[in-house]
N, C-alpha and C positions, 0 to 999 in steps of 0.2 A: 571323568570320561565324557560327561555331558558337555562340559565347557570346551573340551578339546574338539568334540564333534561339531559344536556350534562354530567355533573359530575356523575350523577346516572348511565348513560350508561357506562361511562368509568370505574367506579368501578366494574361493572359486567364484562367488558372486562378483567380487570386485574385479576379477579378471574378465568375466564374461558380460558384465552389465552393459546395457545399451548406452550409447554416447549421450543420448538425451537426458539421462539421469544426472549428468553433470552440467549440461549446457542449456537445457530447456528452461525458460522462465515463465512460460504461459501454457495453459492447458487447453485441450480441445474439448469443447462443451458436448460434442456428440458422443464422446467416450467417457464422460465424467458424470458420476452419480454423487452429488455433493453430500447427500444424507449418509452415504456409505463409504465416503472417500478413504479414510485410513482403515476402517474396518474391512472393507472389501479387498484392499491391497494386501493388508497383513494376513487376512484369512487365506488368500491364495498363496502368499509367500510362505506361510506356515506349511501349507500342503506340499510345496516344492521341497521344503526342508525335510519333511517326513519321508519323501520319496528320494531324497538325496539328489534332486534335479536342479542344478545351477546352470543349465545350458543357456546360451544367449537367446535361443528361440523362445524358451519358456519365460525368461525374464522380460523379453520384449512384449509378450502377450499379457503381462500383468496389467490390471486396470490402473487408471490415474490415481496417484496418492495425493490426498489433499488437493491443493490447487496450483502446484508449482509456483512459486517458491516461497511466497510470503508466509502462508499458513503452514506449509510443510511440503515435502516432496519425497520421492522414493528413498534417497539416501538418508534423510533425517529419520524417516520411518524405520529403515533397516538398522540405523544406529540405536534408536530407542528400543526396537525389538531385541537386539542383541544384548543390551544391558539388562533389559527386563528378563530375558530368557535365562541368563546365567544367574539371576537372583530370584528366579521363580516367582515373578510378579507379573501382573497384566501389563502389556505393552503400552496401554493408554495411561499408565501411571508414571511413565517416563517421558519427559518433554524437553526437547532441545531448543535453545535460543541462540541467536547471534549476539545478543546482549547479555551482559552479566548482571545488569540491574533489573531488567524487565520482570523476571520471575519473582523477585522480591516485591516489586510494585504490584504484581498480579495478586499475590496473597494479601497484601495490605489493603488493596482495593476491595477484595471480597469480604475481608473481615470488617472493614469500615461499614459496608452496606449491611452486614449482619450484626453490627455492634458487638464484635468479638475482639478480645485482647490478642495481641501478637508480641512475641519476644524473638529478637534476632540474636542468635548465639554464634560465636566464632572463636577459633583457636588462635589465629594470627590477627594482625592489624587489618582492619577493613580497607579495601582499596581507596586511594586518595580521592577518586572522583565521586565516591558515594557520600554525598553531602546529606547527612541524616537530618540536620536542622532544616535544610531546604525542602526535603521530602515532607517534613511535618508542616512547615509554614505554607508552602505553595500547593502541594498535592493534598494537604489536609489529612494525611494518614497518621494514625496513632500507634505507637509501639515503644518497646524498650529494647535497648541493645546491651548485651552482656558478653564480656570476654571470659572464656572458661578454659580450664585445663583439659577436661574431658566431659563427654555427655553424661557419664555416670555420676558426675557431681551435681547434676541438675535436680532440683526439687520438683514436686508436683506443681502444675500450673493450670489455671483456669483460662485456657485459650490455646492458640497455636504456637508451637515452638518450631522455629525455622533455623536449621543448622547451615551456616555458610562456610564452605570449604574452598580454599584456594590451592588447586593442584599444580599450577604452573605447567611444567613440561611433562609431568607424569599424569597418568589417567588411572584413577582408582576404579576398579570394577565392582566394588562393594557398595550397595545402596543401603546405608544404615537406617534402621527403623526405630532407633531410640528417640528421634525427633519426629514431629508430624510431617516435616518436609526437609529434604536435604538438597541444597543447591551447591553444585560443584562448578567452580569457574575454571576456565582453561585459557590463560593468557588472553590474547586478542581474538581467540576463536569463538568465545561465547561461554555458554553455561548449559548445564543439564540439571533439571530438577526432577527429583523422585518424590512422588506423592505416597507417603507411607501410611499403612493401616487402612483397612476398609472404611473406617469412619470418615476418612477424608476424601473418598472418591468423588463426592459431589463438587469438589474443587476443579476437577479435570476440565470441564467445559469452560469455566470462567478463566482458567489459566491459558487455555488454548485461544480464547477470544482476545485476550491481551496480546498474545503473539500475532494474531491476525490483524489487529487494529492499531497497535502502538509500536510495533517492532516487526521482526521477521524470525522465522526459524533459523537455526544454524545453517549457513549456506551449503549448497552441495559440495563445493570445493573443500570447505572446512570440515563438513561431516565426513568426507572421504579421508581427510588427514587423520581425524580422530579414530575412524574405523581401522585404518591401516596401523596406527599406533597400537590400537587395542589387540588386534589379532596377531601382530608381530612382536608384541610385548616390548615395544621400543618407546623412546621418549618422543613427545610431540615436537614436530619441527615448526617453530614459530619465528620466521625471519623478521628482522627489523623492517619497518615501513620504508619504502623508497620515497624519500622526500622530494626528489626531482619529479617523479611521476605525479605526486600530489600537487606540487607547484604548477605543473603543466595544466592539470585539470582546473585548478582555481583560476588561472590566467585565462583559459579558454572560456570559462563561464563569464568572466568579466567582459571579454571581447564579444560574446554572444549578446549579453545584456546591454552593452554599450556604456557601462559605468565602471568606476575603479574601486568600488566598495568590496569588502572581504566577504566572499560567499562561504557557505558551509555545505558539506556533502554528507548525507545520511545513508543508512542501509536500504531505505526504500522511500517512496513518496510519502507514505503515511508516517514513517519515522520522522521525516522532516516536518510534516504538518503537526505532529504531536509536539515536537520541540518548539514550533512557532506558537502553538496555543499555550503551552505551559510557560514559555518565555514571556509572552505578552501578559499572562495573568500575574507572573512575578513582577513585571515592570509596573503594572497597574497597582498592585498591592503596595509597592514602595512609593510610587509617585502620586497616587490618588487613593490613599487609604480610606476604607469605608464605603467607597462608591461601588455600586453594582456594575458587573461586566456583562455585556451583551455580545455574543457571537452571532452574526447575521449570516445565514446559510440558505442557499436555494434548496427548496424541499425535494426537488427531483435531481439534484446533482449526484455525482458518483456516490454509491452506497457507503463506501469506506469513509469518505469525508463526512457524510451525514451522520453515520453511526458513531464515529470517533468524537465528533463535536458534542453529541448528546451524552456520550459516556462521560466525558469530562464534566459537563454540566451536572450530571447526576450525582457527582461526589462533592460538589462545592456549592454551598448555599447562595453565594453571591454571584454565581455564574449562571446565565440563562441563554437558551437558544431562541432566536427570532427568525421567522421565515422571510426569505427574499424571493418572491415569485419573479422569474426572469424569462420564461419561455412562452411561446404560443401567443395567447391574448394578453399576456403580461409583458411589461416593458421594464428593463433593468433600471432605467433612469428614474421613472416615476416611483417604482418600488423602493429604490434607494432613498429618494427624497422623503417618502412617507415614513420609512423606518427610522431615518435620522431625526426627523421631527419628533417622533415618539420617544426616541432614546434621550433627546435633549430635555423633553418634558420630565423624564425620570432622573435627570442629572446623572446619567450612566455613561459608561465608556463603550464606544462602538468599535467593534472589530468585524470587518466585512470579509467573508470568504466567497470568492466568485470566480467563474471561468469566463474567459473571452477568447474565442467564441464559446457560446454555451454548449453543453453536452446534454442530450444528443441532437438537439435541433439546429446546431451550428449557426446561431444568431449572434450578431455583433450590435451592441447598443450604439446610439449616437454619442460618439466619444466626447465631443466638445460639451454637450449637455451634461454628460456624466461627470466631466471634470468640474464644471460649474457647481453641480450639486455637492460633490465631495469637498470643494474648497469653501463653500458658503459657511459663513460664521452663524452660529445659532445661539440662542440664549436659553438658560434654564429658567424655571418658574421664579427664581429669586433675582433674576436679572444678570447673573454672572454668565461669562462666556462658557458654553458647553465644550466638553472635551472633543477635539477634532477626531475624525475617524482614522483608523488604520485600514488600508485596502490591501487585503491578502489575495494575490492573484494567482490562481492555478493556471499556469501557461503550458500545461502538458500538450494541448492540441496545437498550439502555435508558439513554441519556445523561441522562435527566431525573431519575434517582434520586440523591438526595444522600447517598451512602454515607459521605462523610467529614465530614458535618455533626455538630455536637455532639449526642451521644446516640445516634448511628447506628453501624452495624457497624464502620466503620474509623476512628472518632474517635481511638482511642489506638494504633492499629497504624500503623507507618511505611508510608504508602500513597501511590501515585501512580495517578491515574485518567486514562485517555486514550481518545480516540474518533476514528474515521475521519470526516473532514469530508465525504466524498463521499456519506455517508448522510444522516441527519437534519439535522446542523448546516447543511449547504448545500442540502439538498433535491435532491442530485444535480447541483448546478451547478458544483462544483469538487472537487478531491481533498484540499484542506488538512485536516490533522489537528491536534488540540491535546491538551495534557495539563496537569494541575494536581495539585499535591501538598498533603497536609494539613500543619499546622504541624510535625508530627514529622518531616516529610520536607524541611524547608526547605533543609538543607545538600545533600541529594540533588538537589533541583531546581536549585540553583545549578550543579551539575555537568551536569545535563541541558541547561540553557540554554547552557552553555559548549560542549558537543559539538554541539548543533544549529547553533550559530554556526560552529564549526570545520568542520563538514561542509557549510556554506553551504546548509542545508536549511530556512531560514525560509520561511514562506508568502510568495507573491508579492503585489504590490500588488492585483491583481485578485482574488486569493483572499481577501484581507482584506475587500475591498469586498463580495464575495458573501456572506461570513460575516456582515458587519455588516447586510446586507439580510435574511438568512434566519434567523440565530440567534434573534432576539427572538421570532419566532413558532413556534419549534421545539416547545415543550411543547404548544401548542394542536394542532399537526399530529400529534404523537405520540398525543394523546388521541383525535382524530378517526380516525386510522388504526387504533388499537386497537379502537374501537367497530365499525368495518367488519370487522376480522379476527375479533372475537368472534362477530359475527352470521354470518359465513361459516363459521366452525368449527362453530357450533351447527347450521347448515344441513347441513353434511357429515355430522355425527354422526347427524342424523335421516334423511338420504337414503341413507347408506352406513354403517350402524352397525358392520359387521364391519371397517372400516378402523381402524387405530390412529393417533390424532392426538397429536402432541407439542405441547402449548401450556400456557400458565400457567393455573392454576386461578382460579376467581372470587375465592377467598380471597387469593391472591397479588396479583391485580389490585387488590383493595381496599387492599393495602399499597403500591401504587404501581408494581408490575411490570406494565407495559402495553406489551409488545412488539407489533409488528404483523407478526410472522413466525411461521409454524408449519410443522411438518414432518408429512408424511403417509406412513404405511406402508400401501400399498394391499393388499387381500386377494389372495392368490395361489393357485395350484394346480399340481400336478405330482406325479410318482411318486418324485422324489428331491430332495434339497436343491438340487442344481444346476438341475434343471428348475424348481423353485419360484422360485429366485432369478432365473433368466433370464426367466421369465414376468412376475415383478414389475417387472424393469427395463424390459421392453418396454411394460408397462402404464403405467409412469411417463411414458414418452415419448409414448404415445398421448394421455394426459391433457394434457400440456403442449402438444403440437402442436395438439390440438383447441382449446384455449384461445387460442393465439396466431393460429390460422387464422380462428377465428370472431370474435375481438375484437382484430384487429391494431392498432387505434388505442389500445388500453389495455393489453392483455396481451402481455408480451414474455418470451422465453426469455432471461433475463438474470440477472446475479449481484448486482444492486444491492439497496438497502434504504433506506427512508426517503425515497423519491422524492416529488415534489410531486403526482404524479397517476399513475393506472393501477395495474397489478398485475404483479409480476415473478415468474418461475418459474425454478427451477434444480434440478439434481441435485448436491448438494454434492460427491460423489465425483468428478464430472467437471468441476467448476469451482473452487469455493473451496478444495477439499481436494486440488488438483492435485499437490502435492509430498508429500502425506501418505502414509505407508506403506499399502500395499494393504489389509492386514488391519484398519486403523483407519478406513477410508473408509466413508461412509454413502451407500448407494445407495437413497435415499429422495427423495421430492419435497419441496422447500422452496418455500414461497410467501410473498411479502411484499406487503402491501397498503398503499395510501395512503388519505388522508382524502378524496381527490377521485377517485372512480371509480364506474362503473355497477355497483353490487353486484348488483342484480336480474338483469342480463344474465349476470354470472358464475355466479350460482346456476343460471340456466336452462341454460347450457352444461354445467355440472357434472352436472346432472340428465340431460342428453342423453348424457354420457359413461357414466354408470351404466347407463342404459337400453341403450346400444349395446355396451358392452365388459365389463360385469360379469355373469357367468353363475352 
C-alpha cells in the first residue's frame, strides 16, 4: 500500500510539476540556500506528500533543489526520494548520475584517500567502455573486479564491496543491502547508486562532490523518463542516438573554431575539463614517463575549475597545481613566463588552464607577447629541451574568437579550447560542454576523447539536440548581447563616473573580443579598510536586489551567462568562486546581459539606485 500511495503521488507530481523542473539550468541565488539545498527541498516535498498535496501552486513554491542541473535538481531529487522511500532508507543515500562510470570512480577516490580496499562485483560482463586497467594506471585507483553468480556467494571482505548491476530497459526498485554500495546502470540514461548500511553514510558528501565536479546528476529529461517508467511499471524508452544531429553539432563547433579537427561534446563544461585533465595525464604518462606534471591554474578563476584541478592533484603523487596570477596588478604574460621557467627547471610537463578574457575582471593579455612566451624554447638543468606547454583555453566568455585558426594566437601552440554549453552555446537550455584542439594537439585530443568515453560523460541525446538548435545562431547572439552591454557600460560610466568598471576596450572589441559580461567596483566610504569593504559589499547587494525586484521578469540574481533573454547579476566571491581561497575572491558585482532585454528599463533602475544609495 505504501508503494502504491507513493507512486500515485508521484504521478500527480509529474502532471503538475513546474515547467522549470525540466528546462531550467541555472538557479536564482536570492532563493537558494546552498547549505540546505536538497535537505530543504526534500523536507518540504515530504510535507506535501504527507498532506497529499501535489498541486502546481505548492510545487512551484518549493525551494531550489541543489543548484540546477550539475549537482542536482528537483527531478533528480524526486527520483532519489522515490527510490529511497519505497526501500525505507534516507533519501541522501540514493544518488543519481548521468554517467555510469562516475559513481564507481567516486568510491574508488574516497577509498584511495582513506587507504581502504575496494572490490567491484558484477553478474554480467562489465560495459566495454569501463577500462579497468586505465582506471588503475591513469587515475591511480586500486581495486579488484570479480564476476559472481549472486551476492550470497561473497565471502567477508576487509573493505568496500560495490555491486554493479546493468538493468538495461528495466528499472529495479529494490536497493540491495548485501553490498556496501549498489550501482544500477540504465542504458545511456546514467546510473543510480545506493549507499547501503549506516556505516557507509560518511561517503554521501564525497560521492555528491564527484557528481558536482567531474560529471553531472542524471539530467531532468532523463530523470523524468526513469520516474515515468517507475510509476507506470513500464520499460525505459532509450532511443538510438540521432547521428545526423550529432554530426551537425560537431560541424558547427568546427565552423565556430575555424579549424577542421574533431571536437568532443560532454555532459557539462566540467565533464569536458575532467576529460582534458585525465587525457593529458594519460598522454604524459605514455610519452614522458617519470616526469612530474604541473597544471597551471589562475587562483581566482571559476571555483569548479580550481577545485577540480586540485582534486585531481590530490590523488596523484606526480601531479601538482601551480598558481597563475592573471588579474588586477598581475599580468598573464609575465606570470606565464615565470611559471614556465620554473617548470623547465624542474624538467616537468606544463599544462596551462586559462580564460581569455579573464573572469571576473574581463582582462585580455597582450596576445603577441603571450604567443612569444608560449612558443619560446626552454632548457632543463641538464641542457635538454624542456617539454613545450599545452595551452588549455576556457573560451566560455568569448566562444566566437578563433584563437587556433591559421595566423592567430594559438596556431602553433599545442592548444585545446573548451566552453561550457550552459552559456552561449545552448543559450542556457542545457549544460553540455565541448572542446576542440588544433592540429598540434591531435594526439592529445585522442586521449581526451578516450577519457570522456571512459567516464561516460558524453553529452546526452537531448543536449545534442539543443546544441544543434542553438549553436548556429550563437555568434549573432554574442554580437547583440555585446552591443547591449557596451551601451549599458557607457551609461553607467556617465551616470556614476566614480565607479570602476572592468570591461573590454573599444579597441579590443574591434579585434573580436565582445563579451557581454562586465564587473563593477562600486564607490565606497568608511574610516578603515574593513568599513570600506563592508560598505561596498552591502552596496553590491542593494544594487542587485533593486534590479531583480524592479525587473523580476528579466533581471535575476544568478550565475549564468550567454542566456537567450534578460540580465543576470552575481557577486563572484559568493557564487562562481565558491571554493576559491578567500584572499583570491572578488567581492564585486558581475552582470551579464543578453541580446533580448529591456535595456532602457535597466538604465532607469540603475539611475534610481544612484539617486537613492550613492551619497
